[in-house]
C-alpha positions in Angstrom: 0.0 0.0 0.0 2.8 2.4 0.9 5.3 1.1 -1.8 8.0 0.3 0.7 9.4 -2.7 2.6 9.1 -3.9 6.2 12.2 -5.5 7.5 11.4 -8.7 9.5 14.0 -9.1 12.3 12.7 -11.6 14.8 16.2 -12.1 16.1 16.0 -8.6 17.7 13.5 -10.0 20.2 16.5 -11.5 21.9 18.3 -8.2 22.6 19.3 -8.1 26.2 18.7 -5.4 28.8 22.2 -4.4 29.8 23.2 -5.8 33.2 24.0 -3.1 35.8 27.5 -4.5 36.5 28.7 -5.1 32.9 28.7 -3.4 29.6 29.9 -5.0 26.3 31.0 -1.7 24.9 33.3 -0.8 27.8 37.0 -1.6 27.5 37.8 -4.8 29.4 34.6 -6.5 28.4 36.3 -8.7 25.8 33.9 -7.5 23.1 35.8 -4.3 22.2 39.4 -3.2 22.2 41.0 -2.3 25.5 41.8 1.1 24.1 39.8 3.1 21.6 38.5 6.5 20.9 35.6 5.7 18.6 34.9 2.2 17.2 32.7 0.4 14.7 31.1 -2.7 16.2 29.2 -5.3 14.2 25.6 -5.4 15.5 24.9 -8.6 17.4 21.2 -8.5 16.4 21.2 -7.1 12.8 18.1 -6.5 10.8 20.2 -6.6 7.6 23.4 -8.6 6.7 25.7 -9.1 3.7 24.9 -12.9 4.0 21.2 -12.8 4.7 19.3 -16.0 5.3 16.7 -17.1 2.8 13.3 -15.6 3.5 11.0 -17.8 5.5 8.3 -17.2 2.9 8.2 -16.9 -0.9 6.6 -13.9 -2.6 2.8 -14.3 -2.6 0.9 -12.6 -5.5 0.9 -9.0 -4.6 3.4 -9.4 -1.7 7.0 -9.2 -2.7 9.7 -10.8 -0.5 13.4 -10.1 -0.7 16.5 -11.3 1.3 17.4 -8.9 4.1 20.7 -7.8 2.4 22.6 -4.9 3.9 24.4 -4.1 7.1 23.8 -3.0 10.6 26.7 -1.6 12.7 27.0 0.0 16.1 29.2 3.1 16.2 30.7 3.6 19.6 31.2 7.2 20.5 33.6 6.9 23.4 35.0 4.3 25.8 33.5 6.3 28.7 30.3 4.6 29.7 28.9 7.9 31.0 29.9 10.2 28.1 27.5 11.9 25.7 28.0 14.1 22.6 27.9 17.2 24.7 30.6 15.9 27.1 33.1 15.0 24.3 35.8 17.4 23.1 35.7 19.0 19.6 38.7 16.9 18.6 37.0 13.7 19.8 33.8 14.6 17.9 35.9 15.1 14.7 37.2 11.5 15.1 33.6 10.4 15.3 32.7 12.3 12.1 35.7 10.8 10.4 34.5 7.3 11.4 31.0 8.1 10.1 32.6 9.2 6.8 34.8 6.1 6.6 31.9 3.7 7.2 29.8 5.6 4.7 32.5 5.1 2.1 32.8 1.4 2.9 29.1 0.7 2.2 28.8 3.1 -0.7 31.3 0.9 -2.5 28.8 -2.0 -2.4 26.6 -1.6 -5.5 23.7 -3.4 -3.8 23.5 -0.7 -1.1 21.2 2.2 -2.0 21.1 4.2 1.2 23.3 4.6 4.2 21.5 5.8 7.3 23.5 6.8 10.4 21.6 7.7 13.6 21.6 7.8 17.4 18.8 6.8 19.7 19.3 8.3 23.2 17.4 7.5 26.3 14.9 4.9 27.6 12.1 7.1 26.3 13.0 6.0 22.7 13.7 2.3 23.6 17.4 2.4 24.3 18.5 -0.8 26.1 22.3 -0.2 26.1 23.1 3.3 27.6 26.8 3.3 26.6 27.1 6.3 24.2 26.7 4.9 20.7 24.8 5.3 17.5 24.0 2.9 14.6 24.5 2.6 10.9 22.0 0.8 8.5 23.0 0.2 4.9 19.7 -0.5 3.0 19.3 -2.2 -0.3 16.6 0.4 -1.1 16.0 4.1 -0.4 13.6 4.2 2.7 10.2 5.8 2.2 10.7 8.9 4.3 13.9 9.7 2.5 12.2 9.1 -0.8 9.5 11.6 0.1 12.1 14.2 1.1 14.3 13.6 -1.9 11.3 13.8 -4.3 10.2 17.0 -2.7 13.6 18.5 -3.1 13.9 17.4 -6.7 10.4 18.8 -7.6 11.3 22.1 -5.9 14.6 22.3 -7.9 12.9 21.7 -11.2 10.3 24.4 -10.4 12.6 27.0 -9.0 16.2 26.2 -10.1 17.3 26.3 -6.4 17.6 23.6 -3.7 14.9 23.5 -1.1 17.1 23.1 1.9 19.2 26.1 0.9 16.1 28.2 0.6 14.9 26.9 3.9 18.2 28.2 5.4 17.7 31.6 3.9 14.1 31.9 5.1 14.9 30.8 8.6 17.7 33.3 8.8 15.5 36.1 7.5 12.8 35.3 10.1 15.3 34.7 12.8 13.0 33.6 15.7 13.5 29.9 15.1 17.3 30.0 14.7 19.3 28.5 17.6 22.9 29.2 16.4 25.0 29.4 13.3 28.6 29.1 12.2 30.4 29.3 8.8 29.3 25.8 7.7 26.0 25.0 9.4 22.8 26.5 10.6 20.8 25.1 13.5 17.1 25.9 13.9 13.7 24.6 14.7 12.1 24.5 11.2 8.7 26.1 10.7 7.1 22.7 10.1 8.8 20.5 12.8 6.4 18.2 14.5 8.2 17.9 17.9 8.4 20.9 20.3 12.2 20.8 20.3 12.8 19.1 16.9 15.9 20.9 15.8 17.7 20.6 12.4 21.4 21.1 11.7 21.6 22.0 8.0 24.7 22.5 5.8 25.2 26.0 4.4 27.2 24.6 1.5 26.1 22.1 -1.2 27.5 18.9 0.3 25.7 15.6 0.1 27.3 13.3 2.7 30.1 13.0 5.3 32.7 12.1 2.8 32.4 15.6 1.2 33.0 17.6 4.3 36.4 19.4 4.5 38.3 19.8 7.8 36.7 23.2 8.6 33.2 21.8 8.0 33.9 18.8 10.3 35.0 21.1 13.1 32.0 23.3 12.6 29.7 20.3 12.7 31.4 19.0 15.8 30.7 22.3 17.5 27.1 22.2 16.5 26.6 18.7 17.7 28.2 19.4 21.0 26.4 22.6 21.7 22.9 21.5 20.6 23.0 18.3 22.6 24.4 20.4 25.5 21.5 22.8 25.2 19.1 19.8 25.2 20.5 18.5 28.5 20.6 22.0 30.0 16.9 22.7 29.1 15.4 20.6 31.9 18.6 19.8 33.8 18.4 16.1 32.9 19.7 13.8 30.2 17.6 14.7 27.2 16.2 11.8 25.0 16.2 12.1 21.3 16.5 10.4 17.9 19.3 11.9 15.8 18.8 11.1 12.1 21.5 11.9 9.6 20.1 12.5 6.1 22.5 12.2 3.2 22.5 11.6 -0.5 21.7 8.1 -1.7 24.4 5.8 -3.2 24.3 3.6 -6.3 20.9 4.9 -7.2 20.1 5.6 -10.8 16.8 7.3 -9.8 18.7 9.8 -7.6 22.0 10.0 -9.5 21.7 13.8 -9.7 20.6 14.3 -6.1 23.8 16.3 -5.2 22.2 19.2 -7.3 19.1 19.5 -5.2 19.7 17.8 -1.9 22.1 18.6 1.0 23.5 17.0 4.1 21.5 17.7 7.3 20.7 16.2 10.6 17.2 16.0 12.1 16.5 15.6 15.8 13.3 14.0 17.1 13.2 14.7 20.9 10.1 13.1 22.5 9.8 15.4 25.5 7.3 18.3 25.5 8.3 19.3 29.0 10.6 18.0 31.7 8.5 14.9 32.4 5.9 14.5 29.7 6.2 12.7 26.4 4.9 14.0 23.1 3.6 10.7 21.7 3.1 9.9 18.0 -0.5 8.7 18.3 -3.5 8.1 16.1 -3.4 11.1 13.8 0.3 11.2 13.5 0.9 7.5 13.0 -2.3 6.5 11.3 -2.7 9.5 8.9 0.8 11.1 8.9 -1.0 14.3 10.0 1.5 15.8 12.4 0.5 18.0 15.3 3.0 19.9 17.4 1.9 20.7 20.9 4.0 23.9 21.2 4.7 26.9 18.9 8.3 26.5 17.8 8.9 30.2 18.1 8.4 29.8 21.8 10.4 26.6 22.2 13.3 28.0 20.1 13.6 30.8 22.7 13.7 28.2 25.5 16.5 26.3 23.6 18.5 29.5 23.0 18.4 30.2 26.8 19.4 26.6 27.5 22.3 27.0 25.0 23.5 30.1 26.8 23.3 28.2 30.0 25.4 25.3 28.6 28.0 27.7 27.2 28.3 29.5 30.5 29.2 26.2 32.2 32.4 26.1 30.2 32.3 22.3 30.0 
């Protein structure tokens, strides 16, 4: 009905809740090196793999079945079990960005891979069972539906106006000003006009770059600063670890359909934080999930001001 795939990963039912006295991602566990800064770890419970099992069922009339080809990795941000993006140094975050770029390049070389999605889930509110600071990478054999909608919208806008949509979004948010959280030479950070979460910030490239591998050293440093300060502002907002889903949107790979996407699409990061205040969750419920009719419970012009104040608070701490 929606012209997309659902990945069946029954093996993920066996994912453990991490014991209180042991973590597989900490040095000394026997699962990771005794010394590392950042590290790629093969997911123990992958939804996709380069040697997928045969599907349990064959295709049935209108239902198409494909092997679950691809890859799932865990990207360890730090050996420190209690670290977070806001607690890491700029130099350390640049190492993380370099690792994201290196793993992107590895999977982009596989012609069967069509989209590489790097992301972080943070906090029990979004289902995290392993609190050690980490993100994930999924290499899909298709372009996921939400990314297709976004890419198609950007392509249509480019054909109509001769400009890229995300670049024009940047200009409009800068001109209005009230939703902008911060900026540097390479990136803008703002709550877009249409965001469906009260604190749903975007970090958007100011230059026409499509993915991590295209970032120069100055852009990496600017991105590291943005990631550190935005996540620091999140934590300072309610004086508590702030849950979120951080979703990194980049150009597809090995895709004939989107071979020219570098013309009309640009690298950006979307944050989906589920809190609407210090203790209440903004749920994606009937209208949002069943009809894709989003409703934000707060005016983002107001929540942007709250985040700007939290950003000032984080900066004043000098951490």
